[in-house]
Chimera marker file (.cmm) of the C-alpha trace (Angstrom):
<marker_set name="trace">
<marker id="1" x="130.926" y="76.941" z="76.766" r="1" g="1" b="0" radius="0.5"/>
<marker id="2" x="127.504" y="75.755" z="75.767" r="1" g="1" b="0" radius="0.5"/>
<marker id="3" x="125.950" y="72.334" z="76.110" r="1" g="1" b="0" radius="0.5"/>
<marker id="4" x="125.141" y="69.987" z="73.235" r="1" g="1" b="0" radius="0.5"/>
<marker id="5" x="122.795" y="67.005" z="73.569" r="1" g="1" b="0" radius="0.5"/>
<marker id="6" x="123.426" y="64.017" z="71.304" r="1" g="1" b="0" radius="0.5"/>
<marker id="7" x="120.828" y="61.350" z="70.509" r="1" g="1" b="0" radius="0.5"/>
<marker id="8" x="121.532" y="58.174" z="68.549" r="1" g="1" b="0" radius="0.5"/>
<marker id="9" x="118.088" y="57.708" z="67.006" r="1" g="1" b="0" radius="0.5"/>
<marker id="10" x="118.753" y="54.183" z="65.743" r="1" g="1" b="0" radius="0.5"/>
<marker id="11" x="119.828" y="52.949" z="69.176" r="1" g="1" b="0" radius="0.5"/>
<marker id="12" x="116.722" y="54.336" z="70.927" r="1" g="1" b="0" radius="0.5"/>
<marker id="13" x="113.916" y="51.917" z="71.902" r="1" g="1" b="0" radius="0.5"/>
<marker id="14" x="111.391" y="54.658" z="72.727" r="1" g="1" b="0" radius="0.5"/>
<marker id="15" x="111.210" y="53.870" z="76.456" r="1" g="1" b="0" radius="0.5"/>
<marker id="16" x="110.631" y="57.560" z="77.362" r="1" g="1" b="0" radius="0.5"/>
<marker id="17" x="112.899" y="57.361" z="80.446" r="1" g="1" b="0" radius="0.5"/>
<marker id="18" x="115.107" y="60.260" z="79.350" r="1" g="1" b="0" radius="0.5"/>
<marker id="19" x="112.071" y="62.502" z="78.841" r="1" g="1" b="0" radius="0.5"/>
<marker id="20" x="110.541" y="61.630" z="82.205" r="1" g="1" b="0" radius="0.5"/>
<marker id="21" x="113.828" y="61.940" z="84.138" r="1" g="1" b="0" radius="0.5"/>
<marker id="22" x="114.840" y="65.310" z="82.616" r="1" g="1" b="0" radius="0.5"/>
<marker id="23" x="114.568" y="67.936" z="85.344" r="1" g="1" b="0" radius="0.5"/>
<marker id="24" x="114.585" y="70.839" z="82.872" r="1" g="1" b="0" radius="0.5"/>
<marker id="25" x="112.028" y="69.514" z="80.375" r="1" g="1" b="0" radius="0.5"/>
<marker id="26" x="114.543" y="69.696" z="77.535" r="1" g="1" b="0" radius="0.5"/>
<marker id="27" x="113.446" y="66.568" z="75.660" r="1" g="1" b="0" radius="0.5"/>
<marker id="28" x="110.239" y="65.604" z="73.903" r="1" g="1" b="0" radius="0.5"/>
<marker id="29" x="109.180" y="62.486" z="71.985" r="1" g="1" b="0" radius="0.5"/>
<marker id="30" x="109.353" y="62.856" z="68.228" r="1" g="1" b="0" radius="0.5"/>
<marker id="31" x="106.513" y="61.991" z="65.851" r="1" g="1" b="0" radius="0.5"/>
<marker id="32" x="109.100" y="60.176" z="63.726" r="1" g="1" b="0" radius="0.5"/>
<marker id="33" x="110.261" y="56.565" z="64.049" r="1" g="1" b="0" radius="0.5"/>
<marker id="34" x="113.689" y="54.993" z="63.597" r="1" g="1" b="0" radius="0.5"/>
<marker id="35" x="114.276" y="52.070" z="61.239" r="1" g="1" b="0" radius="0.5"/>
<marker id="36" x="113.385" y="49.634" z="64.044" r="1" g="1" b="0" radius="0.5"/>
<marker id="37" x="109.948" y="51.232" z="64.395" r="1" g="1" b="0" radius="0.5"/>
<marker id="38" x="110.560" y="53.059" z="67.679" r="1" g="1" b="0" radius="0.5"/>
<marker id="39" x="109.845" y="56.724" z="68.343" r="1" g="1" b="0" radius="0.5"/>
<marker id="40" x="112.838" y="58.640" z="69.656" r="1" g="1" b="0" radius="0.5"/>
<marker id="41" x="113.285" y="61.856" z="71.637" r="1" g="1" b="0" radius="0.5"/>
<marker id="42" x="114.400" y="65.144" z="70.194" r="1" g="1" b="0" radius="0.5"/>
<marker id="43" x="115.857" y="68.201" z="71.892" r="1" g="1" b="0" radius="0.5"/>
<marker id="44" x="113.210" y="70.905" z="72.113" r="1" g="1" b="0" radius="0.5"/>
<marker id="45" x="115.041" y="73.374" z="74.412" r="1" g="1" b="0" radius="0.5"/>
<marker id="46" x="118.780" y="72.686" z="74.438" r="1" g="1" b="0" radius="0.5"/>
<marker id="47" x="119.547" y="76.046" z="76.057" r="1" g="1" b="0" radius="0.5"/>
<marker id="48" x="117.550" y="74.951" z="79.124" r="1" g="1" b="0" radius="0.5"/>
<marker id="49" x="119.741" y="71.877" z="79.770" r="1" g="1" b="0" radius="0.5"/>
<marker id="50" x="121.376" y="71.991" z="83.216" r="1" g="1" b="0" radius="0.5"/>
<marker id="51" x="123.858" y="69.194" z="82.395" r="1" g="1" b="0" radius="0.5"/>
<marker id="52" x="122.709" y="67.003" z="85.274" r="1" g="1" b="0" radius="0.5"/>
<marker id="53" x="123.552" y="63.853" z="83.294" r="1" g="1" b="0" radius="0.5"/>
<marker id="54" x="120.400" y="62.018" z="84.349" r="1" g="1" b="0" radius="0.5"/>
<marker id="55" x="119.292" y="61.280" z="80.770" r="1" g="1" b="0" radius="0.5"/>
<marker id="56" x="122.540" y="59.552" z="79.886" r="1" g="1" b="0" radius="0.5"/>
<marker id="57" x="122.770" y="57.810" z="83.255" r="1" g="1" b="0" radius="0.5"/>
<marker id="58" x="119.316" y="56.207" z="82.995" r="1" g="1" b="0" radius="0.5"/>
<marker id="59" x="119.178" y="55.446" z="79.254" r="1" g="1" b="0" radius="0.5"/>
<marker id="60" x="119.246" y="51.619" z="79.039" r="1" g="1" b="0" radius="0.5"/>
<marker id="61" x="120.408" y="51.751" z="75.404" r="1" g="1" b="0" radius="0.5"/>
<marker id="62" x="123.165" y="54.386" z="75.853" r="1" g="1" b="0" radius="0.5"/>
<marker id="63" x="121.440" y="56.405" z="73.127" r="1" g="1" b="0" radius="0.5"/>
<marker id="64" x="121.871" y="59.874" z="74.637" r="1" g="1" b="0" radius="0.5"/>
<marker id="65" x="124.747" y="61.902" z="76.046" r="1" g="1" b="0" radius="0.5"/>
<marker id="66" x="125.619" y="65.500" z="76.813" r="1" g="1" b="0" radius="0.5"/>
<marker id="67" x="128.837" y="67.277" z="75.920" r="1" g="1" b="0" radius="0.5"/>
<marker id="68" x="130.227" y="70.783" z="75.934" r="1" g="1" b="0" radius="0.5"/>
<marker id="69" x="130.422" y="72.662" z="72.670" r="1" g="1" b="0" radius="0.5"/>
<marker id="70" x="133.687" y="74.539" z="72.246" r="1" g="1" b="0" radius="0.5"/>
<marker id="71" x="133.521" y="78.232" z="71.475" r="1" g="1" b="0" radius="0.5"/>
<marker id="72" x="135.382" y="79.654" z="68.528" r="1" g="1" b="0" radius="0.5"/>
<marker id="73" x="137.287" y="82.902" z="68.690" r="1" g="1" b="0" radius="0.5"/>
<marker id="74" x="136.651" y="85.136" z="65.701" r="1" g="1" b="0" radius="0.5"/>
<marker id="75" x="138.389" y="88.524" z="65.542" r="1" g="1" b="0" radius="0.5"/>
<marker id="76" x="138.901" y="88.499" z="69.296" r="1" g="1" b="0" radius="0.5"/>
<marker id="77" x="135.184" y="87.869" z="70.002" r="1" g="1" b="0" radius="0.5"/>
<marker id="78" x="133.884" y="84.616" z="71.423" r="1" g="1" b="0" radius="0.5"/>
<marker id="79" x="131.171" y="83.037" z="69.295" r="1" g="1" b="0" radius="0.5"/>
<marker id="80" x="129.410" y="79.729" z="70.033" r="1" g="1" b="0" radius="0.5"/>
<marker id="81" x="130.453" y="76.987" z="67.607" r="1" g="1" b="0" radius="0.5"/>
<marker id="82" x="127.584" y="75.911" z="65.381" r="1" g="1" b="0" radius="0.5"/>
<link id1="1" id2="2" r="1" g="1" b="0" radius="0.2"/>
<link id1="2" id2="3" r="1" g="1" b="0" radius="0.2"/>
<link id1="3" id2="4" r="1" g="1" b="0" radius="0.2"/>
<link id1="4" id2="5" r="1" g="1" b="0" radius="0.2"/>
<link id1="5" id2="6" r="1" g="1" b="0" radius="0.2"/>
<link id1="6" id2="7" r="1" g="1" b="0" radius="0.2"/>
<link id1="7" id2="8" r="1" g="1" b="0" radius="0.2"/>
<link id1="8" id2="9" r="1" g="1" b="0" radius="0.2"/>
<link id1="9" id2="10" r="1" g="1" b="0" radius="0.2"/>
<link id1="10" id2="11" r="1" g="1" b="0" radius="0.2"/>
<link id1="11" id2="12" r="1" g="1" b="0" radius="0.2"/>
<link id1="12" id2="13" r="1" g="1" b="0" radius="0.2"/>
<link id1="13" id2="14" r="1" g="1" b="0" radius="0.2"/>
<link id1="14" id2="15" r="1" g="1" b="0" radius="0.2"/>
<link id1="15" id2="16" r="1" g="1" b="0" radius="0.2"/>
<link id1="16" id2="17" r="1" g="1" b="0" radius="0.2"/>
<link id1="17" id2="18" r="1" g="1" b="0" radius="0.2"/>
<link id1="18" id2="19" r="1" g="1" b="0" radius="0.2"/>
<link id1="19" id2="20" r="1" g="1" b="0" radius="0.2"/>
<link id1="20" id2="21" r="1" g="1" b="0" radius="0.2"/>
<link id1="21" id2="22" r="1" g="1" b="0" radius="0.2"/>
<link id1="22" id2="23" r="1" g="1" b="0" radius="0.2"/>
<link id1="23" id2="24" r="1" g="1" b="0" radius="0.2"/>
<link id1="24" id2="25" r="1" g="1" b="0" radius="0.2"/>
<link id1="25" id2="26" r="1" g="1" b="0" radius="0.2"/>
<link id1="26" id2="27" r="1" g="1" b="0" radius="0.2"/>
<link id1="27" id2="28" r="1" g="1" b="0" radius="0.2"/>
<link id1="28" id2="29" r="1" g="1" b="0" radius="0.2"/>
<link id1="29" id2="30" r="1" g="1" b="0" radius="0.2"/>
<link id1="30" id2="31" r="1" g="1" b="0" radius="0.2"/>
<link id1="31" id2="32" r="1" g="1" b="0" radius="0.2"/>
<link id1="32" id2="33" r="1" g="1" b="0" radius="0.2"/>
<link id1="33" id2="34" r="1" g="1" b="0" radius="0.2"/>
<link id1="34" id2="35" r="1" g="1" b="0" radius="0.2"/>
<link id1="35" id2="36" r="1" g="1" b="0" radius="0.2"/>
<link id1="36" id2="37" r="1" g="1" b="0" radius="0.2"/>
<link id1="37" id2="38" r="1" g="1" b="0" radius="0.2"/>
<link id1="38" id2="39" r="1" g="1" b="0" radius="0.2"/>
<link id1="39" id2="40" r="1" g="1" b="0" radius="0.2"/>
<link id1="40" id2="41" r="1" g="1" b="0" radius="0.2"/>
<link id1="41" id2="42" r="1" g="1" b="0" radius="0.2"/>
<link id1="42" id2="43" r="1" g="1" b="0" radius="0.2"/>
<link id1="43" id2="44" r="1" g="1" b="0" radius="0.2"/>
<link id1="44" id2="45" r="1" g="1" b="0" radius="0.2"/>
<link id1="45" id2="46" r="1" g="1" b="0" radius="0.2"/>
<link id1="46" id2="47" r="1" g="1" b="0" radius="0.2"/>
<link id1="47" id2="48" r="1" g="1" b="0" radius="0.2"/>
<link id1="48" id2="49" r="1" g="1" b="0" radius="0.2"/>
<link id1="49" id2="50" r="1" g="1" b="0" radius="0.2"/>
<link id1="50" id2="51" r="1" g="1" b="0" radius="0.2"/>
<link id1="51" id2="52" r="1" g="1" b="0" radius="0.2"/>
<link id1="52" id2="53" r="1" g="1" b="0" radius="0.2"/>
<link id1="53" id2="54" r="1" g="1" b="0" radius="0.2"/>
<link id1="54" id2="55" r="1" g="1" b="0" radius="0.2"/>
<link id1="55" id2="56" r="1" g="1" b="0" radius="0.2"/>
<link id1="56" id2="57" r="1" g="1" b="0" radius="0.2"/>
<link id1="57" id2="58" r="1" g="1" b="0" radius="0.2"/>
<link id1="58" id2="59" r="1" g="1" b="0" radius="0.2"/>
<link id1="59" id2="60" r="1" g="1" b="0" radius="0.2"/>
<link id1="60" id2="61" r="1" g="1" b="0" radius="0.2"/>
<link id1="61" id2="62" r="1" g="1" b="0" radius="0.2"/>
<link id1="62" id2="63" r="1" g="1" b="0" radius="0.2"/>
<link id1="63" id2="64" r="1" g="1" b="0" radius="0.2"/>
<link id1="64" id2="65" r="1" g="1" b="0" radius="0.2"/>
<link id1="65" id2="66" r="1" g="1" b="0" radius="0.2"/>
<link id1="66" id2="67" r="1" g="1" b="0" radius="0.2"/>
<link id1="67" id2="68" r="1" g="1" b="0" radius="0.2"/>
<link id1="68" id2="69" r="1" g="1" b="0" radius="0.2"/>
<link id1="69" id2="70" r="1" g="1" b="0" radius="0.2"/>
<link id1="70" id2="71" r="1" g="1" b="0" radius="0.2"/>
<link id1="71" id2="72" r="1" g="1" b="0" radius="0.2"/>
<link id1="72" id2="73" r="1" g="1" b="0" radius="0.2"/>
<link id1="73" id2="74" r="1" g="1" b="0" radius="0.2"/>
<link id1="74" id2="75" r="1" g="1" b="0" radius="0.2"/>
<link id1="75" id2="76" r="1" g="1" b="0" radius="0.2"/>
<link id1="76" id2="77" r="1" g="1" b="0" radius="0.2"/>
<link id1="77" id2="78" r="1" g="1" b="0" radius="0.2"/>
<link id1="78" id2="79" r="1" g="1" b="0" radius="0.2"/>
<link id1="79" id2="80" r="1" g="1" b="0" radius="0.2"/>
<link id1="80" id2="81" r="1" g="1" b="0" radius="0.2"/>
<link id1="81" id2="82" r="1" g="1" b="0" radius="0.2"/>
</marker_set>
């Protein structure tokens, strides 16, 4: 199984905590802004995520979480779901 990082851009207040707390350097602040005028993080290296859960634990707005992406079986071969 692979890891998928979810960010609710509209809930983010641009505090940068998730970026600073990430042990693997997976997140980076976007140049874009949400409708409230806040910048929000984006996932720059999802494959580097170690699923420590620190980003979701420390996010004061509950704007980020990590889940496992199910793999699909195609013709007997396992392929990551996209």
